[in-house]
C-alpha positions, 0 to 999 in steps of 0.5 A: 618627681616634682617639677621644682628645684629639689632641696636638701642634701645633694645627690648625684645621678638622681635622674633616669632616662625614663624619668626624663621622658616622663617629665611633663610639669614645668620646672627644674629636675635636679640630677647632681653636679648642678645639672638640671632638666628644665621643662618649659611651659610649652613642654620643651625640655633642655639641660642647664647647669648651675655652677659657680664661676669666679665666685658668681653663680651662672646658668649654662645651657647644655642643649636640648634633650632631643639632641643631648642625652642624659649620659652626655649631659652628665659628662658635659656637666662634670667636665665644666665643673672641673674646669670651674674648680680649676679656675677656668671659665667654661663660658669663656672656653665655649666662646673660644671654641666657637671662634676656632676655624674649620680646616678649610678656613685655616687653609685659606688663612695659612695660604694667605699668610705665606704669600711672601714666602712662595718659591714661585706662583706655580708652587703657590697655586699647587699648594692650595690646589692639592688641599682643595682637591684631596683634603678639603672635601673630606675634612674641610668642614671639621674644626682644626682642633677636632681633626685626628689621625683617623681623619688624615688617614681618610684623606691619604689612604686613597692616594698613598700608593697610587700617587705617592709623591702627591700624597706625601705633599698633601700630608706635609701641607696638612701638617703645615696647617695643623702646626699653624693651629698649634701656634694659635693655641687651637690644638696641642698636637700634630696628628699628621706625624703619627699617621706615618706608622699606619701607612704602607711603605712605598716601593722605592723600586717603582718610583718614577724618576724624571726621564733623562737621556744617556749623555751620549744622546744629548748631542743628537737631541740638540741637533734635532731641536736646532733643526726643528721649526720651533720658535727661535727663543724656545730652541735657544732656551733649550740649548742654553739649558743643556749647556749650563745644566740649569733648571727650566725656570732659571733659564726661562726667567733669565734676564740680560741684566743678570749676565756679565758678558765681560766676566762670562758669568750669569748670576741667577738671583736667589728668588729664582733658585731652589736653594734661595741663594744667588748662583753664579753660572760660568758661561762657556764659548758655546753658551756665549754663542747662544746668547749672541744669537738671542740678542737678535730676538731682544724686544724693546723694553723687555729684559728677558733673554728668551722672551715669548712672542708676546714678550713674556716668560716662556711657559713651563710647558713650552720646553717640555712640548718642544722636546716631546714633539721632536721624539726625544725620550726625556724631559728638560729637567732630565738633561741635568741628570745627563750632565751628572752621569757624564761628569761621574762616568766620563771625567775626574772632576770632583763630586763637590764641583759637580754638585755646585754646578747643579746648585745642590746643597752639600749635605755633609756639614763638615764637608760644606764648612770647608767650601766657603766659595762656590768653586767658580774657577773649577766649575768653569773648567767643568762646564767647558768640558761639558759644552765641548762634549755635547757639541760633538758627535759621540764618535768624536768624543773622548773621556775628559779629565781635570788632570 
């Protein structure tokens, strides 16, 4: 075999693996499709492809023989020849591929792009933390265009059954990153959708819901908290949470400027609401009494209704710790479930009114279309009944109706 460029009629697959190993003389050894084995004077061997791109002949490097075998070199050469014949530029495509970020880099970019859309700082940190813990160690170094369903299964398999809620969130967040990659033109599909069929189904009977007290035990819980030695603002925040059936974050972040004592209404702004809509909360006499006691805790230049000792928002764990230390078998969020159970079993208040009180979205679109108001007047009666119920010992409580 000569070490010079062959002439005459083109033939494909002229080289063999043995011939590649045996080539010693410096020069070009043709294989077909413009693919050549180039042997340098030093004895180093590499693949090049001579190809016409937009009317100009170009030489493209395909890698060292030590790293790229004959079969792979042929596949690359054929692929690039097809690109060129279709009017694409293989060199430009190669440069584009070199700018495609890894999954880890993409996570950082997406996280930064969503800075103004986070529900709160806690959610922002959780979004990044779950990917850093579960996904990045496995697929972080892979380019986003190279990630396939098998890679995603490698991330999810170890946690899918043991921590299903976390695993579902990881899957969803991987999908968010890959959808960003699609929008940027780095890939055309989202394999996180397809992996659902390959994962075992969760046993819904084993799903753990947030601990909640039977509604008949809520009065006792309030008494335990009230008689505890906890910080006053924490105790009042807990009582306010129970009487309003609001979420912990909504109560802990409550501001005096949001409360209209004359109209007996607290307006929770959209940025603190899960559904991203302002939520009017009717204030019962018991809720107003709690606010009256909270006025004594008001700190200068602090608009918080229930401030910490340092004048900051009470931490997420503060109310949870308070409930746990008093031996109450529930979490703060669980008292919303207590309220809902009470309303369903002990009253005739309409389901829609209860859902609005909990700031839930009515899923039935036709039904939702008829409820253009937030049913505040009806909710005033509902919340008044609830406050009355949890302010009395169970033996003194009777069924309540809105009739």
